[in-house]
C-alpha positions as CSV (number, residue, x, y, z in Angstrom):
1,M,-7.5,-27.8,-14.8
2,T,-4.0,-26.7,-13.8
3,A,-3.4,-26.2,-10.1
4,A,-2.3,-22.8,-9.0
5,A,1.4,-22.4,-8.3
6,P,2.2,-22.3,-4.6
7,P,3.0,-18.9,-3.2
8,P,6.7,-18.0,-3.0
9,V,8.5,-18.2,0.3
10,I,10.3,-15.1,1.6
11,V,13.9,-15.8,2.7
12,L,15.8,-13.2,4.8
13,V,19.5,-13.9,4.8
14,R,21.3,-12.8,8.0
15,P,18.8,-10.2,8.9
16,Q,20.1,-7.8,11.5
17,L,17.3,-6.2,13.3
18,G,14.2,-7.8,14.7
19,E,12.2,-4.7,13.9
20,N,13.0,-5.2,10.2
21,I,12.0,-8.8,10.3
22,G,8.6,-7.7,11.8
23,K,8.1,-5.1,9.1
24,A,8.9,-7.6,6.4
25,A,6.3,-10.0,7.9
26,R,3.8,-7.2,7.8
27,A,4.6,-6.5,4.2
28,M,4.2,-10.1,3.3
29,L,0.8,-10.5,5.0
30,N,-0.5,-7.4,3.3
31,F,-0.3,-9.2,0.0
32,G,-1.2,-12.7,1.0
33,L,2.3,-14.3,1.7
34,T,2.7,-16.2,4.9
35,E,5.8,-18.4,4.6
36,L,8.9,-16.7,6.1
37,R,12.3,-18.3,6.4
38,L,15.3,-16.8,8.2
39,V,18.9,-17.6,7.6
40,A,21.2,-17.1,10.6
41,P,19.5,-14.0,12.0
42,R,22.1,-11.8,13.7
43,D,20.3,-11.5,17.1
44,G,18.8,-15.0,17.1
45,W,15.2,-16.0,16.9
46,P,12.6,-15.3,18.2
47,N,13.3,-11.6,18.6
48,P,11.2,-9.4,20.9
49,D,11.5,-6.4,18.6
50,A,9.8,-8.3,15.7
51,G,6.3,-8.6,17.1
52,P,5.5,-4.8,17.6
53,A,6.9,-4.0,14.2
54,A,4.7,-6.7,12.5
55,S,1.6,-4.7,13.5
56,G,-0.6,-7.8,13.7
57,A,1.2,-10.2,11.3
58,D,2.0,-12.4,14.3
59,A,1.0,-15.6,12.5
60,V,3.8,-15.1,9.9
61,L,6.4,-14.6,12.7
62,A,5.0,-17.6,14.7
63,E,5.5,-19.9,11.7
64,A,8.8,-18.6,10.6
65,L,11.5,-21.2,10.1
66,V,15.2,-20.7,11.0
67,F,18.1,-22.2,9.0
68,D,21.9,-22.1,9.3
69,T,22.5,-21.7,5.6
70,L,20.7,-20.3,2.5
71,A,21.1,-23.7,0.8
72,D,19.2,-25.3,3.6
73,A,16.5,-22.7,3.5
74,V,15.7,-23.2,-0.2
75,A,16.4,-26.9,-0.4
76,D,12.7,-27.6,-1.3
77,C,12.5,-24.8,-3.9
78,T,12.7,-25.3,-7.6
79,T,13.3,-21.6,-8.6
80,I,15.3,-19.2,-6.5
81,Y,15.3,-15.4,-7.1
82,A,18.0,-13.3,-5.5
83,T,16.8,-9.7,-5.0
84,T,19.9,-7.6,-5.6
85,V,21.7,-5.5,-8.1
86,R,23.6,-7.3,-10.8
87,K,26.8,-8.8,-9.3
88,R,30.1,-8.4,-11.1
89,G,31.2,-11.8,-12.3
90,V,27.8,-13.4,-11.8
91,T,26.0,-14.3,-15.0
92,K,22.3,-14.8,-14.3
93,P,19.1,-13.8,-16.0
94,V,17.9,-10.4,-14.6
95,L,14.2,-9.8,-14.1
96,T,11.9,-7.0,-12.9
97,P,9.6,-7.9,-10.0
98,E,6.7,-8.0,-12.4
99,A,8.4,-10.5,-14.7
100,A,9.5,-12.6,-11.8
101,A,5.9,-12.7,-10.5
102,R,4.7,-14.0,-13.8
103,E,7.2,-16.8,-13.7
104,V,6.3,-17.7,-10.1
105,H,2.6,-18.0,-11.1
106,A,3.5,-20.2,-14.1
107,S,5.8,-22.4,-12.1
108,A,4.8,-25.9,-11.0
109,G,7.2,-25.9,-8.1
110,R,7.9,-23.8,-5.0
111,S,9.7,-20.5,-5.6
112,A,11.8,-18.4,-3.2
113,Y,12.5,-14.7,-3.1
114,V,15.8,-14.2,-1.3
115,F,16.7,-10.9,0.4
116,G,20.1,-9.9,1.9
117,P,21.1,-8.2,5.2
118,E,19.9,-4.6,5.6
119,R,23.3,-3.0,5.5
120,S,25.2,-4.9,2.8
121,G,22.6,-7.0,0.8
122,L,23.3,-10.4,-0.6
123,E,26.9,-11.6,-0.9
124,T,28.2,-13.0,-4.2
125,D,28.1,-16.5,-2.8
126,D,24.4,-16.1,-2.0
127,V,23.6,-14.9,-5.5
128,T,25.5,-17.8,-7.2
129,L,23.1,-20.2,-5.4
130,A,20.1,-18.5,-7.0
131,H,18.8,-19.2,-10.5
132,K,17.8,-15.6,-11.3
133,I,18.3,-12.0,-10.1
134,V,15.4,-9.7,-9.5
135,T,16.3,-6.0,-9.6
136,V,13.9,-3.2,-8.9
137,P,14.0,-0.3,-11.4
138,I,14.9,2.6,-9.2
139,N,16.3,6.2,-9.3
140,P,20.1,5.7,-9.8
141,E,20.6,8.9,-7.8
142,F,19.0,7.4,-4.7
143,A,19.0,3.6,-5.1
144,S,18.3,2.9,-1.4
145,L,15.5,0.5,-0.4
146,N,15.0,-0.8,3.1
147,L,14.2,-4.5,3.7
148,A,10.5,-4.1,4.1
149,Q,10.2,-1.9,1.0
150,A,12.0,-4.5,-1.1
151,V,9.7,-7.3,0.3
152,I,6.5,-5.3,-0.3
153,L,7.5,-4.5,-3.9
154,L,7.9,-8.2,-4.8
155,A,4.9,-9.3,-2.7
156,Y,2.7,-6.7,-4.4
157,E,3.7,-7.8,-7.9
158,W,3.0,-11.4,-7.0
159,S,-0.4,-10.5,-5.4
160,K,-1.6,-9.1,-8.7
161,G,-2.0,-12.6,-10.0
162,V,-4.2,-13.8,-7.2
163,A,-7.7,-12.7,-6.0
164,L,-7.1,-10.7,-2.9
165,A,-10.1,-8.9,-1.4
166,S,-10.2,-5.1,-1.8
167,P,-10.5,-3.0,1.3
168,P,-14.2,-2.6,2.4
169,E,-16.0,0.2,0.7
170,V,-17.8,2.7,2.8
171,P,-21.1,3.6,1.0
172,L,-21.6,7.3,0.3
173,D,-24.9,9.0,1.1
174,P,-27.0,9.3,-2.0
175,P,-27.4,12.7,-3.5
176,A,-30.5,14.6,-2.5
177,E,-33.2,15.5,-5.1
178,H,-32.6,18.8,-6.9
179,G,-35.6,20.4,-5.2
180,V,-34.0,20.0,-1.8
181,L,-30.8,21.6,-3.1
182,E,-32.9,24.4,-4.7
183,E,-34.4,25.2,-1.3
184,F,-30.9,25.6,0.1
185,I,-29.8,27.8,-2.8
186,Q,-32.8,30.1,-2.2
187,H,-32.1,30.2,1.5
188,L,-28.5,31.2,0.8
189,E,-29.6,33.8,-1.8
190,R,-32.0,35.4,0.7
191,D,-29.4,35.7,3.4
192,L,-26.8,37.0,0.9
193,D,-29.3,39.7,-0.2
194,K,-29.9,40.7,3.4
195,S,-26.1,41.0,4.0
196,G,-25.5,43.2,1.0
197,Y,-23.3,40.6,-0.7
198,F,-24.5,41.3,-4.2
199,F,-22.7,44.5,-5.0
200,P,-22.8,46.2,-7.4
201,P,-26.5,45.3,-8.0
202,E,-26.0,44.9,-11.8
203,R,-23.7,41.9,-11.2
204,R,-26.2,40.1,-9.1
205,E,-27.5,37.7,-11.8
206,M,-24.0,36.8,-12.9
207,T,-22.8,36.2,-9.3
208,L,-25.9,34.0,-8.6
209,R,-25.2,32.0,-11.8
210,T,-21.6,31.3,-10.7
211,L,-22.8,30.4,-7.2
212,R,-25.4,28.0,-8.6
213,N,-22.8,26.3,-10.9
214,A,-20.5,25.7,-7.9
215,L,-23.2,24.3,-5.7
216,T,-24.8,22.0,-8.3
217,K,-21.5,20.1,-9.1
218,T,-21.0,18.7,-5.6
219,G,-23.6,15.9,-5.3
220,W,-24.9,17.1,-1.9
221,S,-26.6,14.5,0.3
222,Y,-29.5,15.3,2.6
223,N,-27.1,15.6,5.5
224,D,-24.8,17.9,3.6
225,I,-27.7,20.3,2.8
226,R,-29.1,20.1,6.3
227,M,-25.7,21.1,7.7
228,M,-25.3,23.9,5.2
229,H,-28.8,25.3,6.1
230,G,-27.6,25.3,9.7
231,I,-24.4,27.1,8.9
232,V,-26.1,29.8,6.8
233,T,-28.8,30.3,9.5
234,A,-26.1,30.6,12.2
235,L,-24.2,33.2,10.2
236,G,-27.3,35.2,9.7
237,R,-28.1,35.6,13.4
238,P,-27.2,38.9,15.0
239,K,-24.2,38.7,17.2
240,E,-24.8,38.8,21.0
241,K,-23.4,41.9,22.6
242,S,-20.7,41.2,25.2
């Protein structure tokens, strides 16, 4: 049986704001990635602004490694993906995040997704070190992604190849038997009759049919019907004189 490929590492090259590093860590952990590497962060490391922005992804920040150069950061990786637009003068295969994720899962070695500084992105020298370019198909009229958005897009595509747990489901109340709903419809009909709602009288049957169609498509639970009985009863009470 072939062993699963190791998860990719996320490499942030010269990140500028601690807050953005924290948001990137949060995006990673959302989709099961935990190995973060930082290359020459502008404000040093650790950064007090990263923790609050990580919103609980503290383990990713605590284990983050810091390197002086990109070459050092990816020295143990066999395939390096530079996330950027195609650079002039750089001839590299260009992949979508989905295609890159398929390659990462099929690889026997460690892969790295490399992201550039928030303001300028990866420099040409950074890209030449990579094996391939990953570019996100995006609206050419507004091709602006922040760092965390870029990380989450690649992390999500990678996560589709692993078994992550779905968010816990909240069970819905089972629908009540039709007889219980029928009692409520009759209650509503009686009160509507008292209030003179069915006017003109010759349209009464058609209006009731429309009302019944609306009420029988909702899948009311016992609690729903109990609440509606209370509402109709309350509306039918005479108003207190002030």
